Phi, psi and omega in degrees: 000151179291146179294152178298141179292128177285149184235008177285178181239016174278148187230151172239125176274129183259343180174170176221131192228142173285338178243115185303326180301332179290329175295316177298321181297315180296319178299324177301327180277324188256340189302333181265005180297140182304325182295338182253010183306129177086354179275171184239138175289130176229125177257127183238110176293136180217096186065233181261016176241161175242123179268136176258120180239144167260121184244154176125359180292141186284336185206166176299321181297318180295317178297318180296320179296317180298316181295318179298320178298314179297318181297324178299335180263011176084012179266141178277144173193163177210138175293125190251021176075196183263145182235000000 
């Protein structure tokens, strides 16, 4: 079964791209990762870049744990606060 949709408003930024399609491509690779289960892909335009965020974490601690898991596997991420 699909994981339950998370409903918090804490976010983890997974990358920032000059080409929006690259954000979609990265989500295609990471979106099914256990650390991001139940989160939602959010694309945020910022000037001429597009930021890729996983949203839905209930707390800063939950977002930090997910980010730490990704970092252990060599993936870049940063806790991006509440959105």
